[in-house]
KEDREN-516320 format. One line per 3 residues: for each residue x, y, z of C-alpha. Coordinates in nm, 2 decimals, padded with zeros to 4 digits. Each point is the difference from the previous one (the first is absolute). Layout:
N
X Y Z ~ ...
//
This chain:
296
00.00 00.00 -00.01 ~ 00.13 00.35 -00.07 ~ 00.12 00.22 00.27
-00.17 00.33 00.09 ~ 00.28 00.20 -00.15 ~ -00.03 -00.19 -00.33
-00.38 00.04 00.00 ~ 00.03 00.37 00.07 ~ 00.25 00.04 -00.30
-00.24 -00.20 -00.22 ~ -00.29 00.22 00.09 ~ 00.19 00.31 -00.08
00.12 -00.15 -00.34 ~ -00.35 -00.08 -00.10 ~ -00.12 00.34 00.10
00.27 00.16 -00.22 ~ -00.11 -00.23 -00.29 ~ -00.35 00.11 00.06
00.08 00.36 -00.03 ~ 00.18 -00.07 -00.33 ~ -00.30 -00.19 -00.14
-00.24 00.26 00.10 ~ 00.21 00.28 -00.16 ~ 00.02 -00.22 -00.33
-00.37 -00.03 00.00 ~ -00.04 00.37 00.02 ~ 00.25 00.06 -00.27
-00.17 -00.26 -00.22 ~ -00.35 00.17 00.06 ~ 00.14 00.33 -00.11
00.16 -00.14 -00.32 ~ -00.32 -00.21 -00.06 ~ -00.22 00.30 -00.05
00.23 00.16 -00.27 ~ 00.06 -00.33 -00.17 ~ -00.37 -00.10 00.00
-00.09 00.34 -00.15 ~ 00.26 -00.05 -00.27 ~ -00.11 -00.35 -00.09
-00.37 00.09 -00.01 ~ 00.07 00.30 -00.22 ~ 00.19 -00.20 -00.26
-00.24 -00.29 -00.03 ~ -00.26 00.17 -00.24 ~ 00.26 00.10 -00.25
00.19 -00.34 00.00 ~ -00.32 -00.20 -00.02 ~ -00.14 00.21 -00.27
00.32 00.01 -00.20 ~ 00.02 -00.39 00.03 ~ -00.36 -00.04 -00.12
00.06 00.25 -00.29 ~ 00.30 -00.19 -00.11 ~ -00.17 -00.33 00.02
-00.30 00.12 -00.19 ~ 00.21 00.14 -00.28 ~ 00.22 -00.32 -00.01
-00.32 -00.21 -00.04 ~ -00.10 00.22 -00.31 ~ 00.34 -00.03 -00.18
00.09 -00.27 -00.24 ~ 00.35 -00.11 00.09 ~ 00.24 00.01 -00.28
00.38 00.01 -00.05 ~ 00.00 00.38 00.03 ~ -00.19 -00.01 00.34
00.19 00.11 00.30 ~ 00.17 -00.30 00.17 ~ -00.15 00.11 00.34
-00.34 -00.08 -00.18 ~ 00.09 -00.29 -00.23 ~ 00.22 -00.19 00.24
00.28 -00.22 -00.09 ~ -00.22 -00.28 -00.15 ~ 00.10 -00.23 00.29
-00.11 -00.07 00.36 ~ 00.30 -00.18 00.13 ~ 00.20 00.24 00.22
-00.19 00.19 00.27 ~ 00.15 00.29 00.19 ~ -00.13 00.06 00.35
00.04 00.36 00.11 ~ -00.04 -00.03 00.37 ~ -00.04 00.34 00.18
00.06 00.00 00.37 ~ 00.19 00.23 00.24 ~ 00.35 00.03 00.13
-00.10 -00.01 00.37 ~ -00.15 -00.25 00.23 ~ -00.21 00.02 00.32
-00.31 00.02 -00.22 ~ -00.18 -00.32 00.09 ~ -00.07 -00.22 -00.28
00.00 00.27 -00.27 ~ 00.32 -00.11 -00.19 ~ -00.07 -00.38 00.07
-00.35 00.00 -00.15 ~ 00.12 00.16 -00.33 ~ 00.29 -00.25 -00.03
-00.23 -00.28 00.10 ~ -00.23 00.08 -00.29 ~ 00.30 00.02 -00.25
00.12 -00.33 00.13 ~ -00.34 -00.16 -00.06 ~ -00.03 00.14 -00.35
00.35 -00.10 -00.08 ~ -00.06 -00.36 00.11 ~ -00.31 -00.02 -00.22
00.19 00.13 -00.31 ~ 00.31 -00.21 00.06 ~ -00.24 -00.32 00.03
-00.13 00.10 -00.34 ~ 00.35 00.00 -00.15 ~ 00.05 00.37 00.00
00.31 00.19 00.10 ~ -00.04 00.26 00.28 ~ 00.25 00.29 00.06
-00.01 00.26 00.28 ~ 00.04 00.38 00.00 ~ -00.03 00.13 00.35
-00.06 00.35 00.12 ~ 00.07 -00.01 00.37 ~ 00.27 -00.18 00.21
-00.26 -00.21 00.21 ~ -00.15 -00.15 -00.32 ~ 00.34 -00.11 -00.12
00.09 -00.15 00.34 ~ -00.30 -00.23 00.00 ~ 00.01 -00.10 -00.37
00.37 -00.05 -00.03 ~ 00.00 -00.30 00.24 ~ -00.22 -00.19 -00.25
00.10 00.14 -00.34 ~ 00.37 00.12 00.04 ~ 00.08 -00.04 -00.37
-00.31 00.16 -00.15 ~ 00.05 00.36 00.10 ~ 00.08 00.23 -00.28
00.00 00.33 00.19 ~ -00.07 00.14 00.35 ~ -00.06 00.36 00.12
-00.01 00.14 00.35 ~ -00.21 00.30 -00.02 ~ 00.02 00.13 00.35
-00.29 00.18 00.16 ~ -00.30 -00.09 -00.22 ~ -00.19 00.32 00.10
00.28 00.22 -00.16 ~ 00.02 -00.16 -00.34 ~ -00.11 00.21 -00.28
-00.15 -00.07 -00.34 ~ 00.35 00.05 -00.16 ~ 00.12 -00.30 00.20
-00.28 -00.22 -00.12 ~ 00.06 00.13 -00.35 ~ 00.36 -00.12 00.03
-00.10 -00.35 00.11 ~ -00.26 -00.02 -00.28 ~ 00.26 00.10 -00.27
00.24 -00.27 00.14 ~ -00.29 -00.25 -00.02 ~ -00.09 00.10 -00.35
00.36 -00.01 -00.12 ~ 00.05 -00.35 00.14 ~ -00.33 -00.11 -00.16
00.11 00.14 -00.35 ~ 00.33 -00.18 00.05 ~ -00.19 -00.33 00.03
00.08 -00.08 00.36 ~ -00.37 -00.10 00.07 ~ -00.34 -00.04 -00.16
-00.25 00.11 00.27 ~ 00.05 00.22 00.31 ~ -00.22 -00.02 00.31
00.00 00.27 00.27 ~ -00.05 -00.11 00.36 ~ -00.08 00.25 00.27
-00.24 00.06 00.30 ~ -00.32 00.19 -00.08 ~ -00.10 00.21 00.30
-00.35 -00.05 00.13 ~ 00.02 00.12 00.35 ~ 00.22 00.01 00.30
-00.08 -00.36 00.08 ~ -00.03 -00.13 -00.36 ~ 00.26 00.00 -00.26
-00.06 -00.22 -00.31 ~ 00.29 -00.17 -00.19 ~ -00.07 00.06 -00.37
00.13 -00.13 -00.33 ~ -00.03 00.20 -00.32 ~ 00.13 -00.06 -00.35
00.18 00.31 -00.13 ~ 00.19 -00.13 -00.31 ~ -00.14 -00.06 -00.25
-00.33 00.19 00.06 ~ -00.28 -00.23 00.09 ~ -00.30 00.04 -00.23
-00.33 00.15 00.14 ~ -00.22 -00.25 00.19 ~ -00.32 00.17 -00.08
-00.20 -00.24 -00.21 ~ -00.12 00.12 -00.35 ~ -00.36 00.13 00.01
00.00 00.11 00.36 ~ -00.22 00.30 00.05 ~ 00.17 00.33 00.04
-00.16 00.04 00.35 ~ 00.19 -00.31 00.11 ~ 00.33 00.13 -00.11
00.05 -00.07 -00.36 ~ 00.18 00.29 -00.19 ~ -00.20 00.22 -00.22
00.08 00.03 -00.38 ~ 00.30 00.22 -00.03 ~ 00.19 00.13 -00.32
00.37 00.02 00.07 ~ 00.24 00.26 -00.15 ~ 00.27 -00.11 -00.06
-00.09 -00.38 -00.02 ~ 00.00 -00.25 00.29 ~ 00.34 -00.13 -00.06
00.16 00.34 00.00 ~ -00.17 00.09 00.33 ~ 00.10 -00.33 00.15
00.36 00.05 -00.09 ~ 00.01 00.30 00.22 ~ -00.24 -00.13 00.28
00.15 -00.35 00.05 ~ 00.34 00.11 00.15 ~ -00.18 00.27 00.20
-00.25 -00.27 00.13 ~ 00.29 -00.23 00.12 ~ 00.15 00.30 00.20
-00.33 00.10 00.13 ~ -00.08 -00.35 00.13 ~ 00.33 -00.03 00.17
-00.04 00.34 00.16 ~ -00.35 -00.11 00.12 ~ 00.15 -00.32 00.14
00.26 00.20 00.19 ~ -00.26 00.24 00.14 ~ -00.23 -00.29 00.10
00.30 -00.17 00.17 ~ 00.09 00.31 00.19 ~ -00.35 00.03 00.15
-00.01 -00.38 00.07 ~ 00.35 00.00 00.16 ~ -00.10 00.27 00.25
-00.35 -00.15 00.07 ~ 00.16 -00.35 00.06 ~ 00.27 00.16 00.21
-00.25 00.20 00.21 ~ -00.19 -00.32 00.07 ~ 00.31 -00.20 00.09
00.14 00.27 00.23 ~ -00.34 00.03 00.17 ~ 00.00 -00.37 00.06
00.36 00.01 00.12 ~ -00.08 00.28 00.25 ~ -00.29 -00.19 00.14
00.19 -00.31 00.02 ~ 00.28 00.18 00.19 ~ -00.26 00.13 00.24
-00.13 -00.35 00.07 ~ 00.36 -00.13 00.05 ~ 00.07 00.29 00.25
-00.30 -00.09 00.20 ~ 00.09 -00.37 00.02 ~ 00.37 00.08 00.09
-00.13 00.24 00.27 ~ -00.22 -00.27 00.14 ~ 00.30 -00.24 00.02
00.23 00.28 00.14 ~ -00.26 00.09 00.28 ~ -00.06 -00.37 00.09
00.39 -00.06 00.03 ~ 00.04 00.31 00.19 ~ -00.28 -00.08 00.24
00.15 -00.35 00.05 ~ 00.34 00.15 00.07 ~ -00.16 00.24 00.26
-00.19 -00.29 00.15 ~ 00.32 -00.22 00.03 ~ 00.19 00.29 00.17
-00.29 00.06 00.25 ~ 00.00 -00.38 00.08 ~ 00.37 00.01 00.05
-00.02 00.32 00.23 ~ -00.28 -00.16 00.21 ~ 00.18 -00.34 00.02
00.32 00.19 00.12 ~ -00.20 00.19 00.25 ~ -00.16 -00.30 00.15
00.34 -00.18 00.01 ~ 00.13 00.28 00.23
//
């Protein structure tokens, strides 16, 4: 059994840890508000651009002159997983859930005879996936604080991905990130970003249900797509980074709140043990004093 001095040191140590976790929760709460506002502000544009590009792609007849981001490579053998996580831990299961979804999808594709490669944005994603696929990484980025990343950073990542695609390093690219729902809910999400996925709205769907109206394009659809497709890849990457920034802070806030409460429970248990041992020591001393007095 630990001595009274050891218990006192342990209680002081846990109290110090509790102060740290409480402070980290408050910092995460402050960052969460800004990150959530940024993520929610960027969703409508990213979603609308994705639907416009997909709608245009469904109307274009693919030919040799079509942009490669639209036409694809003509193969479906090599799949690139762009796994976006964070550089920092202490965020609960935020990074693990994204990596778990990527591992699951990789296992399914490998079982079908496909080749899977990885392009990670965030040190934590690489740390998890590198244990299982050490030879399948083609690039890794450590972006730092996700909340401070700008669109120019996302555009740089997109340009690098497009250059690798045009060089024939992969046939299909999938983006993995965490879609922010609330402080308690962050949903790991997969999205195909290269080549563009055609619109999933069935032909003949009424306009009121989301089907696009008849539109005459000037210049033609292919010319518009040639400009929009690279922009769409950058926008979807930027959206993923913004969603991850909010999800990271939400998950961190929840994790630090749980850690603070667990520390409080541990302090209560340690105080109970300390008081019992202290009372036992006092009782023993009293018995010794009384026994000594009686002996005299």
